[in-house]
C-alpha positions in Angstrom: 13.5 -56.7 5.4 9.8 -58.0 4.3 7.9 -57.8 1.9 5.2 -55.7 4.4 8.6 -53.3 5.8 9.3 -52.5 1.8 5.5 -52.0 1.2 4.9 -49.7 4.5 8.8 -47.9 3.4 7.0 -47.1 -0.1 3.7 -45.8 1.2 5.4 -43.6 3.9 7.8 -42.3 0.7 4.6 -41.7 -1.3 2.7 -40.0 1.6 5.8 -37.8 2.0 6.1 -36.8 -1.5 2.7 -35.8 -1.8 3.0 -33.6 1.1 5.7 -31.5 0.0 3.8 -31.2 -3.5 1.4 -29.9 -1.7 3.2 -27.2 0.3 5.3 -26.5 -2.9 1.8 -25.4 -4.4 0.7 -23.3 -1.4 3.8 -21.7 -1.4 3.6 -20.9 -4.7 0.1 -19.5 -4.7 1.1 -17.5 -1.9 3.8 -16.1 -3.6 2.1 -15.0 -6.6 -0.3 -13.3 -4.5 2.0 -11.2 -2.8 4.0 -10.4 -6.0 0.3 -9.6 -7.4 -0.5 -7.4 -4.6 3.0 -6.1 -4.7 2.3 -5.2 -8.6 -1.2 -3.2 -7.5 0.4 -1.3 -5.4 3.2 -0.2 -7.4 0.7 0.6 -10.1 -1.5 2.5 -7.4 1.5 4.6 -6.9 2.0 5.4 -10.4 -1.3 6.3 -10.9 -0.8 8.8 -7.9 2.3 10.2 -9.1 1.0 10.6 -12.6 -2.3 12.3 -10.9 -0.2 15.0 -8.6 2.2 15.9 -11.8 -1.2 17.6 -12.8 -3.3 18.6 -9.6 -0.6 19.9 -7.9 2.1 23.2 -9.4 5.4 22.9 -9.3 5.7 24.4 -5.4 2.9 22.0 -4.2 4.9 19.2 -5.3 8.2 20.2 -4.1 6.0 20.9 -0.7 4.8 17.1 -0.5 7.9 15.7 -1.4 9.6 17.5 1.3 6.5 16.2 3.7 7.1 12.3 2.3 10.6 12.5 3.8 9.5 13.7 7.5 5.7 12.0 7.1 5.6 9.4 4.7 2.0 8.2 5.9 0.5 11.6 5.9 2.0 12.6 2.5 0.3 9.2 1.0 -2.8 10.4 2.6 -3.0 14.0 1.0 -2.1 12.4 -2.3 -5.0 9.9 -1.7 -7.1 12.6 -1.0 -6.3 15.1 -3.9 -6.4 12.6 -6.1 -10.1 11.4 -5.1 -10.9 14.9 -5.1 -9.9 15.3 -8.1 -11.8 12.5 -9.5 -14.5 14.1 -8.4 -14.1 17.4 -9.9 -14.0 18.8 -6.6 -11.0 20.6 -6.6 -9.6 23.3 -9.0 -6.4 22.3 -10.8 -3.6 23.2 -10.2 -3.2 23.1 -6.7 -1.2 25.8 -5.2 1.4 25.9 -2.6 -0.9 28.0 -0.6 -3.5 25.8 -1.0 -1.6 22.7 0.0 -0.8 24.4 3.0 -4.3 25.3 4.0 -5.1 21.5 3.5 -2.0 20.5 5.3 -3.1 22.7 8.5 -6.6 21.2 8.4 -5.4 17.7 8.6 -3.0 18.8 11.4 -5.9 20.7 13.0 -7.8 17.3 13.2 -5.1 15.2 15.2 -4.6 18.2 17.4 -8.0 18.6 18.3 -8.5 16.1 21.0 -8.8 17.3 24.2 -8.4 16.0 28.2 -10.5 16.8 30.6 -9.9 16.8 34.6 -12.7 15.4 36.5 
């Protein structure tokens, strides 16, 4: 090998090493962001669970737990709405099972309120 080839090989190795370091740094940053997002979601769920213990009666909590088994998205939406209403002071505490049924019926009514017209 000549000196020019050695220099070229060394330069390529250095370039590849720099690329690998940059790639590792970007992966580490994205992993940290994902972990922070997961921790924030976990904290939010914990806050909602704590809020539901004070906002809902025991029967209503049981109903919401059963709803979560069949429709987790709806249960999460109801939890968030109840927590927001509680923060704003627009809901009487504790929410009874009957009140929760009315809230759920209202949400279902909104969903099924669309109609199809024939022309």
